[in-house]
C-alpha positions in Angstrom: 90.4 -27.9 50.6 91.2 -25.2 48.0 93.4 -22.1 48.6 94.0 -19.2 46.2 97.8 -20.0 45.9 99.7 -23.2 44.9 98.7 -25.4 42.0 98.6 -28.5 44.2 95.9 -27.1 46.4 93.7 -25.4 43.9 90.4 -26.8 42.7 91.1 -26.8 39.0 88.6 -27.5 36.3 88.6 -31.0 34.8 88.2 -30.8 31.0 87.2 -33.8 28.9 90.2 -35.7 27.7 91.3 -39.2 26.6 93.7 -40.9 29.0 95.2 -44.3 29.6 94.6 -46.3 32.8 97.3 -46.1 35.4 98.1 -49.8 35.1 98.3 -49.5 31.3 100.6 -46.5 31.5 102.9 -48.2 34.0 103.1 -51.3 31.8 103.9 -49.2 28.7 106.7 -47.4 30.5 108.1 -50.6 31.9 108.2 -52.3 28.5 109.9 -49.2 27.0 112.6 -49.3 29.8 113.2 -53.0 29.3 113.4 -52.4 25.5 116.1 -49.8 25.9 118.1 -52.0 28.3 117.8 -54.9 25.9 119.0 -52.8 23.0 122.1 -51.6 25.0 122.8 -55.2 26.1 122.7 -56.5 22.5 125.0 -53.7 21.3 127.6 -54.6 23.9 127.3 -58.4 23.5 127.5 -58.4 19.7 130.7 -56.3 19.9 132.0 -58.0 23.0 135.5 -58.4 21.6 135.9 -54.6 21.9 135.3 -54.6 25.6 137.7 -55.5 28.4 136.7 -57.2 31.7 139.2 -55.5 34.1 138.3 -57.8 37.0 138.0 -61.5 35.8 139.9 -61.0 32.5 137.8 -63.8 31.0 136.0 -61.9 28.2 132.5 -60.5 28.1 129.5 -62.9 28.3 125.9 -62.1 27.8 125.5 -61.7 31.6 128.4 -59.3 31.6 126.9 -57.3 28.7 123.6 -57.1 30.7 125.4 -56.1 33.8 127.4 -53.4 31.9 124.3 -52.0 30.3 122.5 -51.9 33.6 125.2 -49.9 35.4 125.7 -47.8 32.3 122.1 -46.7 31.7 121.6 -46.0 35.4 124.8 -43.9 35.3 126.3 -46.0 38.1 129.4 -46.9 36.0 131.7 -49.0 38.2 134.4 -49.2 35.5 135.1 -52.9 35.8 134.0 -53.4 32.1 135.1 -50.8 29.7 135.1 -50.3 25.9 138.7 -50.4 24.6 138.4 -50.3 20.8 137.9 -46.8 19.3 134.7 -47.8 17.4 133.2 -49.3 20.7 133.8 -46.0 22.5 132.2 -44.1 19.5 129.2 -46.4 19.7 128.9 -45.7 23.4 129.1 -42.0 22.8 126.6 -41.9 19.9 124.2 -44.7 20.7 124.5 -45.9 24.3 124.5 -42.4 25.7 121.2 -41.4 24.1 119.8 -44.8 25.3 121.0 -43.9 28.8 119.3 -40.5 28.7 116.1 -42.0 27.4 116.2 -44.6 30.2 116.6 -41.8 32.8 113.7 -39.8 31.3 111.5 -42.9 31.7 112.6 -43.3 35.3 111.8 -39.8 36.3 109.0 -39.5 33.7 106.2 -39.9 36.3 107.5 -37.1 38.4 108.0 -34.8 35.4 104.6 -35.7 34.0 102.9 -34.8 37.3 104.6 -31.5 37.4 103.9 -30.8 33.8 100.3 -31.8 34.0 99.8 -29.6 37.1 101.2 -26.6 35.3 99.3 -27.5 32.1 96.1 -27.9 34.1 96.6 -24.6 35.8 97.1 -22.8 32.5 94.1 -24.5 31.0 92.1 -23.6 34.1 93.1 -20.0 33.9 92.3 -19.7 30.2 89.0 -21.6 30.6 87.8 -19.3 33.4 88.7 -16.2 31.4 86.4 -17.1 28.6 83.5 -18.4 30.8 80.6 -15.9 30.3 76.9 -16.6 30.2 77.4 -20.3 30.9 75.2 -22.8 32.7 76.3 -24.4 35.9 74.7 -27.8 36.8 75.2 -28.9 40.4 74.7 -32.6 40.7 75.3 -35.0 37.8 72.9 -37.8 38.9 69.8 -38.9 37.1 68.2 -35.5 37.4 71.3 -33.5 36.5 72.1 -35.7 33.5 68.5 -35.4 32.2 68.7 -31.6 32.6 71.9 -31.4 30.7 70.5 -33.7 27.9 67.6 -31.3 27.6 69.9 -28.3 27.3 71.8 -30.1 24.5 68.6 -30.8 22.7 67.8 -27.1 22.8 71.2 -26.3 21.2 73.1 -25.4 24.3 76.8 -25.7 23.4 78.7 -28.2 25.6 81.5 -25.6 26.1 78.9 -23.5 27.9 77.9 -26.2 30.4 79.8 -26.7 33.7 79.2 -29.6 36.1 79.8 -29.6 39.8 79.6 -32.7 41.9 81.2 -34.1 45.0 81.3 -37.6 43.6 84.4 -38.3 41.6 82.6 -40.9 39.4 80.0 -38.3 38.5 82.8 -35.8 37.5 84.5 -38.5 35.5 81.2 -39.3 33.7 80.6 -35.6 33.0 84.1 -35.5 31.4 83.4 -38.5 29.3 80.2 -36.9 28.1 82.2 -33.8 27.0 81.6 -31.3 29.8 84.0 -29.4 32.0 83.6 -30.4 35.6 84.7 -29.6 39.2 84.9 -32.1 42.0 84.1 -30.9 45.5 81.5 -29.5 47.9 79.0 -27.7 45.7 78.1 -25.3 48.5 81.7 -24.2 48.9 82.2 -20.5 47.9 85.7 -21.3 46.8 84.5 -24.0 44.4 81.7 -21.8 43.1 84.1 -19.0 42.4 86.4 -21.4 40.5 83.4 -22.3 38.4 82.9 -18.6 37.6 79.4 -18.7 39.2 79.2 -14.9 39.3 79.3 -14.8 35.5 76.8 -17.7 34.9 73.5 -17.0 33.2 71.7 -20.1 34.5 72.2 -22.4 37.5 70.6 -25.8 37.9 70.7 -27.4 41.3 69.9 -31.1 41.2 71.3 -32.5 44.5 70.1 -35.5 46.4 69.4 -33.7 49.7 67.0 -30.8 50.2 69.1 -29.3 53.0 72.2 -29.2 50.8 70.1 -27.7 48.0 68.8 -24.9 50.2 72.3 -24.0 51.5 73.7 -24.1 47.9 70.8 -21.9 46.7 71.6 -19.3 49.3 75.3 -19.3 48.5 74.7 -19.1 44.7 72.2 -16.2 45.1 74.7 -14.3 47.2 77.5 -14.7 44.6 75.2 -14.2 41.6 72.0 -12.2 42.2 71.0 -12.1 38.5 71.3 -15.7 37.3 68.2 -17.7 36.7 68.2 -20.5 39.2 66.2 -23.8 38.9 66.3 -26.1 41.9 65.1 -29.7 42.3 63.9 -30.8 45.7 62.4 -34.0 46.9 59.8 -32.8 49.3 57.1 -30.3 48.6 57.3 -28.9 52.1 60.7 -27.4 51.2 59.5 -25.5 48.1 58.7 -22.3 49.9 62.0 -22.3 51.8 63.9 -22.9 48.6 62.1 -20.0 46.9 62.8 -17.7 49.9 66.5 -18.8 49.5 66.5 -17.3 46.0 65.4 -19.9 43.5 63.4 -18.7 40.5 62.0 -22.1 39.7 61.5 -25.1 42.1 60.7 -28.6 40.8 59.5 -31.2 43.3 60.7 -34.4 41.9 58.9 -36.8 44.2 55.6 -35.0 43.9 55.9 -34.6 40.1 56.5 -38.3 39.7 53.6 -39.1 42.0 51.2 -36.8 40.2 52.2 -38.3 36.8 51.7 -41.8 38.2 48.3 -40.8 39.6 47.2 -39.2 36.3 48.3 -42.2 34.3 46.3 -44.4 36.6 43.1 -42.3 36.5 43.4 -41.4 32.8 46.1 -43.3 30.9 45.7 -41.2 27.7 46.3 -37.9 29.6 49.3 -39.5 31.4 50.7 -40.6 28.0 50.4 -37.0 26.6 52.1 -35.5 29.7 54.9 -38.0 29.5 55.3 -37.3 25.8 55.6 -33.6 26.5 58.3 -34.2 29.0 60.4 -36.0 26.4 61.6 -34.0 23.4 63.1 -36.9 21.6 59.8 -37.8 19.8 56.1 -36.9 19.5 55.2 -33.6 21.1 57.4 -31.1 22.9 57.1 -27.8 24.8 59.3 -25.1 23.5 59.9 -21.4 23.9 60.8 -19.2 20.9 60.8 -15.6 19.8 58.0 -14.5 17.5 58.7 -13.8 13.8 58.1 -10.5 12.1 55.1 -12.1 10.3 53.5 -12.9 13.6 53.6 -9.4 15.0 50.0 -8.2 15.5 48.5 -11.6 15.4 46.7 -13.3 18.4 48.0 -16.5 20.1 45.1 -18.4 18.4 46.2 -17.3 15.0 49.6 -19.0 15.1 49.6 -22.0 12.8 51.5 -25.3 13.1 51.8 -24.9 16.9 49.6 -24.4 19.9 50.4 -21.4 22.0 50.2 -22.0 25.8 51.6 -18.7 27.0 53.4 -15.5 26.0 56.5 -14.1 27.7 56.5 -10.3 27.6 59.0 -8.2 29.6 60.2 -11.4 31.3 56.7 -12.1 32.6 54.8 -15.3 31.5 51.2 -14.7 30.7 48.6 -17.4 29.6 47.4 -17.4 26.1 43.9 -16.2 27.2 45.3 -13.1 29.0 43.7 -10.0 27.3 47.0 -8.1 27.5 48.6 -10.5 25.0 45.6 -10.6 22.6 48.0 -9.1 20.0 51.6 -10.1 19.8 54.2 -7.5 20.0 57.9 -7.2 18.9 60.1 -9.0 21.4 57.4 -11.4 22.7 58.3 -15.0 23.1 55.9 -17.9 22.8 55.6 -21.0 24.9 54.2 -23.5 22.4 53.4 -27.2 22.0 54.6 -28.5 18.7 55.9 -31.6 17.0 59.3 -32.5 18.3 62.2 -31.2 16.2 63.8 -34.6 16.7 60.8 -36.1 15.0 61.2 -34.1 11.8 59.4 -30.8 12.6 60.8 -27.6 11.0 63.1 -26.0 13.5 62.9 -22.4 14.3 66.2 -21.4 15.9 66.1 -19.1 18.9 67.8 -15.8 18.4 71.2 -15.0 19.9 71.0 -13.6 23.4 72.9 -11.0 25.3 75.2 -12.9 27.7 74.9 -10.3 30.4 71.1 -9.9 30.5 69.9 -13.1 29.0 67.5 -11.2 26.7 67.3 -11.8 22.9 68.9 -9.3 20.6 66.2 -7.4 18.6 
């Protein structure tokens, strides 16, 4: 549960970082503490003639030196063994005392680190949320979510502009390892969505395992951000209309899409291979969207060389290449094309920068 006050109860962003395992960190600190205790013991034992045993009066043995160091570094200080020579007292003041302080820091280090990390995380969270504008929120980091993020990265989406939400701590940890900021919790929670700055997001991808959760999340996101482009993945085609009514701009039916691809591949293997190739932008062919160049203004879709135009986006409306209204390309048009994958060596035409508020390209 997240509340607006108190670091310990807030849902803070988890940023990618390198960290030790708890067992490794505990072992490291234990070895450091034993090392400090051993150093103090050796200092006392090697200079044992300068110490007085005020109880047994039989000199200082190694066991006595270890006992003295233990009660000293823990600030217990029974006083039964004391330094009597001036140089021994000076060594205690200049060397043993810093060792004692270091030992105490190690003992309380875990508590201090927890408090410091909570404060540091809160500061990082606040700073991160202040600069989040026009980002992409991906809900669900399973197979579908990871594939969607990988596609975003191949289309030059910066990792700093991708935020992952998932209820599975393993998925959140995996997103962090992949270099993305992530939140753990109920993705349909308004509090969690607000922490992820959903109201300032430009795009939202919902790739959850349950259609009912996807519908509820779609409704919540649309209420918090009426203008973001929202793509939702559902498992059953019967839920497509309901998801669209909930506010989704695009709905992908994962089970039906896979079934259609399997059917096409069975009936016509070559057609299935082409479709599979188009879905993967790592090699072969890819489908891309780009702004027309100045030299292409006034041309027709069939006149574009090096690519095959499938559609034209004009005034945020997609029109097929054969639509007579796009017989001549105009300034600001975007083309949906099939081309050789940029990963396979095709010349890359970068997309123009976009206005973070409207999502439209600058002209």
